[in-house]
C-alpha positions, 0 to 999 in steps of 0.5 A: 150317510157317513161319507157326506159328513166332512167333520173329522175328515176335513180336519185330518186333511187340513192338518196333514197339509199344514204339516206338509207346508210347514215341515216338508216343503221348506226341507225340499226347497233348501235341498242342494244337488251335489253335482250342479250342472251349471257349475261346469265350464262349457268350453272344457268339454271337447266333443268329436264328431261320431263316425258312423260305420254305415255312412 
């Protein structure tokens, strides 16, 4: 049964995970969102209560 032979498939999986961990993961971790919501001043938003027409 060739499905039980992990010889080529294990190395392909290990190599692809090494590429993911070495190349793609650092690029994702250093990504900065262009509009960071923590930069907004919470006191600058002026919200008014909503008058519901059926109440």
